[in-house]
PDB file of N, H, CA, C and O in Angstrom:
ATOM      1  N   MET A   1       0.972  -1.456  -0.337  1.00  0.00           N
ATOM      2  CA  MET A   1       0.086   0.375   0.394  1.00  0.00           C
ATOM      3  C   MET A   1       1.226   1.407   0.520  1.00  0.00           C
ATOM      4  O   MET A   1       2.243   1.758   1.118  1.00  0.00           O
ATOM      5  N   ALA A   2       0.012   1.730  -0.825  1.00  0.00           N
ATOM      6  H   ALA A   2      -0.814   1.445  -1.311  1.00  0.00           H
ATOM      7  CA  ALA A   2       1.273   3.607  -1.179  1.00  0.00           C
ATOM      8  C   ALA A   2       1.102   4.405   0.017  1.00  0.00           C
ATOM      9  O   ALA A   2       0.141   4.249   0.770  1.00  0.00           O
ATOM     10  N   SER A   3       1.826   5.078   0.163  1.00  0.00           N
ATOM     11  H   SER A   3       2.606   5.205  -0.449  1.00  0.00           H
ATOM     12  CA  SER A   3       1.782   6.736   1.708  1.00  0.00           C
ATOM     13  C   SER A   3       0.950   7.065   1.343  1.00  0.00           C
ATOM     14  O   SER A   3       0.762   7.169   0.131  1.00  0.00           O
ATOM     15  N   ARG A   4      -0.166   7.465   2.502  1.00  0.00           N
ATOM     16  H   ARG A   4      -0.013   7.380   3.486  1.00  0.00           H
ATOM     17  CA  ARG A   4      -0.663   8.775   2.063  1.00  0.00           C
ATOM     18  C   ARG A   4      -0.827   9.416   2.647  1.00  0.00           C
ATOM     19  O   ARG A   4      -1.184   9.059   3.769  1.00  0.00           O
ATOM     20  N   ASP A   5      -0.641  11.548   2.219  1.00  0.00           N
ATOM     21  H   ASP A   5      -0.351  11.839   1.307  1.00  0.00           H
ATOM     22  CA  ASP A   5      -0.624  12.315   2.449  1.00  0.00           C
ATOM     23  C   ASP A   5      -1.368  12.472   3.885  1.00  0.00           C
ATOM     24  O   ASP A   5      -2.592  12.346   3.920  1.00  0.00           O
ATOM     25  N   LYS A   6      -0.268  12.885   5.660  1.00  0.00           N
ATOM     26  H   LYS A   6       0.726  12.988   5.632  1.00  0.00           H
ATOM     27  CA  LYS A   6      -1.550  12.727   6.207  1.00  0.00           C
ATOM     28  C   LYS A   6      -1.602  14.448   6.786  1.00  0.00           C
ATOM     29  O   LYS A   6      -0.567  15.064   7.040  1.00  0.00           O
ATOM     30  N   ILE A   7      -2.553  14.861   6.883  1.00  0.00           N
ATOM     31  H   ILE A   7      -3.394  14.360   6.676  1.00  0.00           H
ATOM     32  CA  ILE A   7      -2.775  16.515   7.300  1.00  0.00           C
ATOM     33  C   ILE A   7      -3.764  16.832   8.748  1.00  0.00           C
ATOM     34  O   ILE A   7      -4.904  16.473   9.040  1.00  0.00           O
ATOM     35  N   PHE A   8      -3.197  17.299   9.150  1.00  0.00           N
ATOM     36  H   PHE A   8      -2.271  17.591   8.913  1.00  0.00           H
ATOM     37  CA  PHE A   8      -3.606  17.265  10.266  1.00  0.00           C
ATOM     38  C   PHE A   8      -4.530  18.748  10.481  1.00  0.00           C
ATOM     39  O   PHE A   8      -3.869  19.776  10.331  1.00  0.00           O
ATOM     40  N   LEU A   9      -6.401  18.962  10.912  1.00  0.00           N
ATOM     41  H   LEU A   9      -6.938  18.127  11.034  1.00  0.00           H
ATOM     42  CA  LEU A   9      -7.909  19.665  10.487  1.00  0.00           C
ATOM     43  C   LEU A   9      -7.459  20.232  11.590  1.00  0.00           C
ATOM     44  O   LEU A   9      -6.754  19.693  12.443  1.00  0.00           O
ATOM     45  N   ASP A  10      -7.848  21.286  11.584  1.00  0.00           N
ATOM     46  H   ASP A  10      -8.421  21.724  10.891  1.00  0.00           H
ATOM     47  CA  ASP A  10      -7.997  22.506  12.755  1.00  0.00           C
ATOM     48  C   ASP A  10      -9.202  22.479  12.952  1.00  0.00           C
ATOM     49  O   ASP A  10      -9.574  21.970  11.895  1.00  0.00           O
ATOM     50  N   THR A  11     -10.280  22.689  13.649  1.00  0.00           N
ATOM     51  H   THR A  11      -9.978  23.102  14.508  1.00  0.00           H
ATOM     52  CA  THR A  11     -11.354  22.392  14.652  1.00  0.00           C
ATOM     53  C   THR A  11     -11.916  23.399  13.329  1.00  0.00           C
ATOM     54  O   THR A  11     -12.683  22.812  12.565  1.00  0.00           O
ATOM     55  N   ASP A  12     -11.514  25.297  12.887  1.00  0.00           N
ATOM     56  H   ASP A  12     -10.891  25.774  13.507  1.00  0.00           H
ATOM     57  CA  ASP A  12     -12.648  25.555  11.521  1.00  0.00           C
ATOM     58  C   ASP A  12     -12.374  24.847  10.911  1.00  0.00           C
ATOM     59  O   ASP A  12     -13.391  24.463  10.334  1.00  0.00           O
ATOM     60  N   VAL A  13     -11.744  24.448  10.668  1.00  0.00           N
ATOM     61  H   VAL A  13     -10.918  24.760  11.137  1.00  0.00           H
ATOM     62  CA  VAL A  13     -12.053  23.531   8.818  1.00  0.00           C
ATOM     63  C   VAL A  13     -13.114  23.058   9.289  1.00  0.00           C
ATOM     64  O   VAL A  13     -14.194  23.640   9.198  1.00  0.00           O
ATOM     65  N   VAL A  14     -12.871  21.441  10.108  1.00  0.00           N
ATOM     66  H   VAL A  14     -11.993  20.968  10.182  1.00  0.00           H
ATOM     67  CA  VAL A  14     -14.002  20.412  10.477  1.00  0.00           C
ATOM     68  C   VAL A  14     -15.314  21.322   9.962  1.00  0.00           C
ATOM     69  O   VAL A  14     -15.872  21.212   8.870  1.00  0.00           O
ATOM     70  N   LEU A  15     -15.788  22.621  11.471  1.00  0.00           N
ATOM     71  H   LEU A  15     -15.335  22.711  12.358  1.00  0.00           H
ATOM     72  CA  LEU A  15     -16.299  23.055  11.486  1.00  0.00           C
ATOM     73  C   LEU A  15     -17.465  24.367  10.376  1.00  0.00           C
ATOM     74  O   LEU A  15     -18.584  24.726  10.743  1.00  0.00           O
ATOM     75  N   ASP A  16     -16.755  24.844   9.019  1.00  0.00           N
ATOM     76  H   ASP A  16     -15.847  24.552   8.721  1.00  0.00           H
ATOM     77  CA  ASP A  16     -16.535  24.522   7.760  1.00  0.00           C
ATOM     78  C   ASP A  16     -17.100  23.722   7.206  1.00  0.00           C
ATOM     79  O   ASP A  16     -18.292  23.980   7.041  1.00  0.00           O
ATOM     80  N   HIS A  17     -16.689  22.633   6.748  1.00  0.00           N
ATOM     81  H   HIS A  17     -15.720  22.423   6.883  1.00  0.00           H
ATOM     82  CA  HIS A  17     -17.296  21.130   6.602  1.00  0.00           C
ATOM     83  C   HIS A  17     -18.259  21.115   7.106  1.00  0.00           C
ATOM     84  O   HIS A  17     -18.970  20.173   6.758  1.00  0.00           O
ATOM     85  N   LEU A  18     -18.627  21.697   7.753  1.00  0.00           N
ATOM     86  H   LEU A  18     -18.049  22.463   8.036  1.00  0.00           H
ATOM     87  CA  LEU A  18     -19.978  21.097   8.535  1.00  0.00           C
ATOM     88  C   LEU A  18     -21.005  22.005   8.762  1.00  0.00           C
ATOM     89  O   LEU A  18     -22.168  21.706   9.032  1.00  0.00           O
ATOM     90  N   ALA A  19     -20.430  23.396   8.616  1.00  0.00           N
ATOM     91  H   ALA A  19     -19.485  23.639   8.396  1.00  0.00           H
ATOM     92  CA  ALA A  19     -22.297  24.701   8.776  1.00  0.00           C
ATOM     93  C   ALA A  19     -21.195  25.119   8.010  1.00  0.00           C
ATOM     94  O   ALA A  19     -20.305  25.871   8.406  1.00  0.00           O
ATOM     95  N   ASP A  20     -21.330  24.374   6.403  1.00  0.00           N
ATOM     96  H   ASP A  20     -22.054  23.763   6.082  1.00  0.00           H
ATOM     97  CA  ASP A  20     -21.193  24.998   4.970  1.00  0.00           C
ATOM     98  C   ASP A  20     -20.632  26.562   5.279  1.00  0.00           C
ATOM     99  O   ASP A  20     -21.300  27.522   4.894  1.00  0.00           O
ATOM    100  N   ARG A  21     -19.708  26.698   5.804  1.00  0.00           N
ATOM    101  H   ARG A  21     -19.166  25.919   6.117  1.00  0.00           H
ATOM    102  CA  ARG A  21     -19.436  28.267   6.101  1.00  0.00           C
ATOM    103  C   ARG A  21     -19.001  28.373   4.828  1.00  0.00           C
ATOM    104  O   ARG A  21     -18.645  27.326   4.289  1.00  0.00           O
ATOM    105  N   GLN A  22     -18.926  29.660   4.042  1.00  0.00           N
ATOM    106  H   GLN A  22     -19.215  30.511   4.479  1.00  0.00           H
ATOM    107  CA  GLN A  22     -18.986  30.182   3.051  1.00  0.00           C
ATOM    108  C   GLN A  22     -17.935  30.844   3.314  1.00  0.00           C
ATOM    109  O   GLN A  22     -18.060  31.066   4.518  1.00  0.00           O
ATOM    110  N   PRO A  23     -16.057  31.753   2.661  1.00  0.00           N
ATOM    111  CA  PRO A  23     -16.424  30.810   1.316  1.00  0.00           C
ATOM    112  C   PRO A  23     -15.325  29.291   1.357  1.00  0.00           C
ATOM    113  O   PRO A  23     -14.760  28.728   0.420  1.00  0.00           O
ATOM    114  N   PHE A  24     -15.331  29.026   2.553  1.00  0.00           N
ATOM    115  H   PHE A  24     -15.791  29.484   3.315  1.00  0.00           H
ATOM    116  CA  PHE A  24     -13.928  28.361   3.516  1.00  0.00           C
ATOM    117  C   PHE A  24     -14.164  26.184   2.542  1.00  0.00           C
ATOM    118  O   PHE A  24     -13.443  25.389   1.940  1.00  0.00           O
ATOM    119  N   ALA A  25     -15.800  26.276   3.084  1.00  0.00           N
ATOM    120  H   ALA A  25     -16.386  26.922   3.572  1.00  0.00           H
ATOM    121  CA  ALA A  25     -16.677  25.548   2.905  1.00  0.00           C
ATOM    122  C   ALA A  25     -16.188  24.484   1.885  1.00  0.00           C
ATOM    123  O   ALA A  25     -15.934  23.343   2.270  1.00  0.00           O
ATOM    124  N   GLU A  26     -16.054  24.856   0.577  1.00  0.00           N
ATOM    125  H   GLU A  26     -16.261  25.783   0.264  1.00  0.00           H
ATOM    126  CA  GLU A  26     -15.643  24.117  -0.833  1.00  0.00           C
ATOM    127  C   GLU A  26     -14.317  23.616  -0.662  1.00  0.00           C
ATOM    128  O   GLU A  26     -14.021  22.568  -1.236  1.00  0.00           O
ATOM    129  N   TYR A  27     -13.279  24.349   0.207  1.00  0.00           N
ATOM    130  H   TYR A  27     -13.520  25.200   0.673  1.00  0.00           H
ATOM    131  CA  TYR A  27     -12.328  23.462   0.472  1.00  0.00           C
ATOM    132  C   TYR A  27     -12.331  22.494   0.874  1.00  0.00           C
ATOM    133  O   TYR A  27     -12.047  21.428   0.328  1.00  0.00           O
ATOM    134  N   ALA A  28     -12.866  22.851   2.581  1.00  0.00           N
ATOM    135  H   ALA A  28     -13.096  23.717   3.024  1.00  0.00           H
ATOM    136  CA  ALA A  28     -13.231  21.649   3.445  1.00  0.00           C
ATOM    137  C   ALA A  28     -14.260  20.434   3.459  1.00  0.00           C
ATOM    138  O   ALA A  28     -14.389  19.652   4.402  1.00  0.00           O
ATOM    139  N   HIS A  29     -15.026  20.398   2.175  1.00  0.00           N
ATOM    140  H   HIS A  29     -14.922  21.033   1.410  1.00  0.00           H
ATOM    141  CA  HIS A  29     -15.255  19.739   1.040  1.00  0.00           C
ATOM    142  C   HIS A  29     -14.365  18.175   0.268  1.00  0.00           C
ATOM    143  O   HIS A  29     -14.420  16.945   0.257  1.00  0.00           O
ATOM    144  N   ARG A  30     -13.410  19.615  -0.421  1.00  0.00           N
ATOM    145  H   ARG A  30     -13.365  20.614  -0.412  1.00  0.00           H
ATOM    146  CA  ARG A  30     -12.583  18.676  -1.314  1.00  0.00           C
ATOM    147  C   ARG A  30     -12.147  17.979   0.534  1.00  0.00           C
ATOM    148  O   ARG A  30     -12.665  16.976   1.025  1.00  0.00           O
ATOM    149  N   LEU A  31     -11.227  18.760   1.129  1.00  0.00           N
ATOM    150  H   LEU A  31     -10.806  19.575   0.730  1.00  0.00           H
ATOM    151  CA  LEU A  31     -10.489  18.246   1.325  1.00  0.00           C
ATOM    152  C   LEU A  31     -10.818  16.552   2.162  1.00  0.00           C
ATOM    153  O   LEU A  31      -9.949  15.735   2.466  1.00  0.00           O
ATOM    154  N   LEU A  32     -11.979  16.446   2.326  1.00  0.00           N
ATOM    155  H   LEU A  32     -12.685  17.109   2.079  1.00  0.00           H
ATOM    156  CA  LEU A  32     -12.540  15.226   3.183  1.00  0.00           C
ATOM    157  C   LEU A  32     -12.915  14.172   1.746  1.00  0.00           C
ATOM    158  O   LEU A  32     -12.531  13.015   1.579  1.00  0.00           O
ATOM    159  N   ALA A  33     -13.715  14.944   0.894  1.00  0.00           N
ATOM    160  H   ALA A  33     -14.027  15.884   1.030  1.00  0.00           H
ATOM    161  CA  ALA A  33     -13.069  14.169   0.116  1.00  0.00           C
ATOM    162  C   ALA A  33     -12.172  13.424  -0.536  1.00  0.00           C
ATOM    163  O   ALA A  33     -12.393  12.658  -1.474  1.00  0.00           O
ATOM    164  N   LEU A  34     -11.092  13.681   0.014  1.00  0.00           N
ATOM    165  H   LEU A  34     -10.912  14.304   0.776  1.00  0.00           H
ATOM    166  CA  LEU A  34      -9.925  13.424  -0.583  1.00  0.00           C
ATOM    167  C   LEU A  34      -9.683  11.436   0.486  1.00  0.00           C
ATOM    168  O   LEU A  34      -9.441  10.234   0.368  1.00  0.00           O
ATOM    169  N   ALA A  35     -10.108  12.896   1.679  1.00  0.00           N
ATOM    170  H   ALA A  35     -10.304  13.872   1.774  1.00  0.00           H
ATOM    171  CA  ALA A  35      -9.341  11.082   2.661  1.00  0.00           C
ATOM    172  C   ALA A  35     -10.375  10.391   3.099  1.00  0.00           C
ATOM    173  O   ALA A  35     -10.227   9.737   4.131  1.00  0.00           O
ATOM    174  N   GLU A  36     -12.253  10.385   2.082  1.00  0.00           N
ATOM    175  H   GLU A  36     -12.373  10.917   1.244  1.00  0.00           H
ATOM    176  CA  GLU A  36     -12.658   9.450   1.574  1.00  0.00           C
ATOM    177  C   GLU A  36     -12.768   8.716   0.772  1.00  0.00           C
ATOM    178  O   GLU A  36     -13.215   7.575   0.887  1.00  0.00           O
ATOM    179  N   THR A  37     -12.314   9.323  -0.345  1.00  0.00           N
ATOM    180  H   THR A  37     -11.951  10.250  -0.439  1.00  0.00           H
ATOM    181  CA  THR A  37     -11.585   7.709  -1.563  1.00  0.00           C
ATOM    182  C   THR A  37      -9.927   7.162  -1.115  1.00  0.00           C
ATOM    183  O   THR A  37      -9.289   6.357  -1.794  1.00  0.00           O
ATOM    184  N   GLY A  38      -9.411   7.820   0.211  1.00  0.00           N
ATOM    185  H   GLY A  38      -9.930   8.473   0.763  1.00  0.00           H
ATOM    186  CA  GLY A  38      -8.163   6.939   0.425  1.00  0.00           C
ATOM    187  C   GLY A  38      -6.591   7.783   0.258  1.00  0.00           C
ATOM    188  O   GLY A  38      -5.518   7.788   0.861  1.00  0.00           O
ATOM    189  N   ARG A  39      -7.237   8.514  -1.023  1.00  0.00           N
ATOM    190  H   ARG A  39      -8.109   8.511  -1.512  1.00  0.00           H
ATOM    191  CA  ARG A  39      -5.498   9.478  -1.282  1.00  0.00           C
ATOM    192  C   ARG A  39      -6.139  10.624  -0.213  1.00  0.00           C
ATOM    193  O   ARG A  39      -6.984  11.177  -0.918  1.00  0.00           O
ATOM    194  N   LEU A  40      -6.189  11.333   1.242  1.00  0.00           N
ATOM    195  H   LEU A  40      -5.503  10.885   1.815  1.00  0.00           H
ATOM    196  CA  LEU A  40      -5.573  11.211   2.734  1.00  0.00           C
ATOM    197  C   LEU A  40      -5.886  10.858   4.090  1.00  0.00           C
ATOM    198  O   LEU A  40      -6.712  10.426   4.894  1.00  0.00           O
ATOM    199  N   ALA A  41      -5.105  11.157   3.938  1.00  0.00           N
ATOM    200  H   ALA A  41      -4.434  11.508   3.284  1.00  0.00           H
ATOM    201  CA  ALA A  41      -5.178  10.187   5.067  1.00  0.00           C
ATOM    202  C   ALA A  41      -5.312  12.230   7.088  1.00  0.00           C
ATOM    203  O   ALA A  41      -4.504  12.828   7.799  1.00  0.00           O
ATOM    204  N   LEU A  42      -7.107  12.220   6.824  1.00  0.00           N
ATOM    205  H   LEU A  42      -7.763  11.734   6.247  1.00  0.00           H
ATOM    206  CA  LEU A  42      -7.692  13.277   7.872  1.00  0.00           C
ATOM    207  C   LEU A  42      -6.649  12.736   9.405  1.00  0.00           C
ATOM    208  O   LEU A  42      -6.191  11.660   9.789  1.00  0.00           O
ATOM    209  N   CYS A  43      -6.631  14.266   9.959  1.00  0.00           N
ATOM    210  H   CYS A  43      -7.003  15.140   9.647  1.00  0.00           H
ATOM    211  CA  CYS A  43      -6.264  13.620  11.557  1.00  0.00           C
ATOM    212  C   CYS A  43      -6.916  15.083  12.540  1.00  0.00           C
ATOM    213  O   CYS A  43      -7.148  16.144  11.962  1.00  0.00           O
ATOM    214  N   VAL A  44      -7.053  14.983  13.441  1.00  0.00           N
ATOM    215  H   VAL A  44      -6.865  14.121  13.911  1.00  0.00           H
ATOM    216  CA  VAL A  44      -8.201  16.080  14.237  1.00  0.00           C
ATOM    217  C   VAL A  44      -7.534  16.100  15.636  1.00  0.00           C
ATOM    218  O   VAL A  44      -6.962  15.011  15.687  1.00  0.00           O
ATOM    219  N   SER A  45      -7.298  16.765  16.813  1.00  0.00           N
ATOM    220  H   SER A  45      -7.763  17.649  16.771  1.00  0.00           H
ATOM    221  CA  SER A  45      -7.323  16.674  17.796  1.00  0.00           C
ATOM    222  C   SER A  45      -7.872  16.308  18.246  1.00  0.00           C
ATOM    223  O   SER A  45      -8.944  16.351  17.643  1.00  0.00           O
ATOM    224  N   SER A  46      -8.065  15.242  20.233  1.00  0.00           N
ATOM    225  H   SER A  46      -7.195  15.206  20.723  1.00  0.00           H
ATOM    226  CA  SER A  46      -8.803  15.165  20.331  1.00  0.00           C
ATOM    227  C   SER A  46     -10.410  16.131  21.154  1.00  0.00           C
ATOM    228  O   SER A  46     -11.632  16.091  21.291  1.00  0.00           O
ATOM    229  N   LEU A  47      -8.831  17.103  21.559  1.00  0.00           N
ATOM    230  H   LEU A  47      -7.838  17.136  21.448  1.00  0.00           H
ATOM    231  CA  LEU A  47     -10.306  18.185  21.232  1.00  0.00           C
ATOM    232  C   LEU A  47     -11.190  18.873  21.241  1.00  0.00           C
ATOM    233  O   LEU A  47     -12.040  19.387  21.969  1.00  0.00           O
ATOM    234  N   SER A  48     -10.553  18.741  19.458  1.00  0.00           N
ATOM    235  H   SER A  48      -9.863  18.324  18.867  1.00  0.00           H
ATOM    236  CA  SER A  48     -11.586  19.525  19.007  1.00  0.00           C
ATOM    237  C   SER A  48     -13.291  18.737  18.948  1.00  0.00           C
ATOM    238  O   SER A  48     -14.401  19.268  18.900  1.00  0.00           O
ATOM    239  N   PHE A  49     -12.877  17.274  18.977  1.00  0.00           N
ATOM    240  H   PHE A  49     -11.976  16.843  19.016  1.00  0.00           H
ATOM    241  CA  PHE A  49     -14.719  16.968  19.695  1.00  0.00           C
ATOM    242  C   PHE A  49     -15.350  17.570  20.785  1.00  0.00           C
ATOM    243  O   PHE A  49     -16.371  18.206  20.522  1.00  0.00           O
ATOM    244  N   SER A  50     -14.977  17.517  21.961  1.00  0.00           N
ATOM    245  H   SER A  50     -14.148  17.000  22.174  1.00  0.00           H
ATOM    246  CA  SER A  50     -15.040  18.325  22.123  1.00  0.00           C
ATOM    247  C   SER A  50     -15.394  20.093  21.973  1.00  0.00           C
ATOM    248  O   SER A  50     -16.566  20.446  22.101  1.00  0.00           O
ATOM    249  N   ASN A  51     -14.604  20.853  21.773  1.00  0.00           N
ATOM    250  H   ASN A  51     -13.652  20.566  21.668  1.00  0.00           H
ATOM    251  CA  ASN A  51     -14.769  22.214  20.835  1.00  0.00           C
ATOM    252  C   ASN A  51     -15.943  22.184  20.605  1.00  0.00           C
ATOM    253  O   ASN A  51     -16.744  22.913  21.191  1.00  0.00           O
ATOM    254  N   LEU A  52     -16.397  20.978  19.332  1.00  0.00           N
ATOM    255  H   LEU A  52     -15.746  20.386  18.856  1.00  0.00           H
ATOM    256  CA  LEU A  52     -17.491  20.668  18.170  1.00  0.00           C
ATOM    257  C   LEU A  52     -17.934  20.993  18.672  1.00  0.00           C
ATOM    258  O   LEU A  52     -19.135  21.134  18.438  1.00  0.00           O
TER     259      LEU A  52
END
């Protein structure tokens, strides 16, 4: 299996995706779509879950 790029997401990027906050939502959607297809590995801090 090939090595995937690993991206650490800031809480704001997750919020952009979940709340569809413009103009940044499109970039967040693209990142998550790449992760769904296995082209990226995304990570978030455990603290992000409580902040969300």
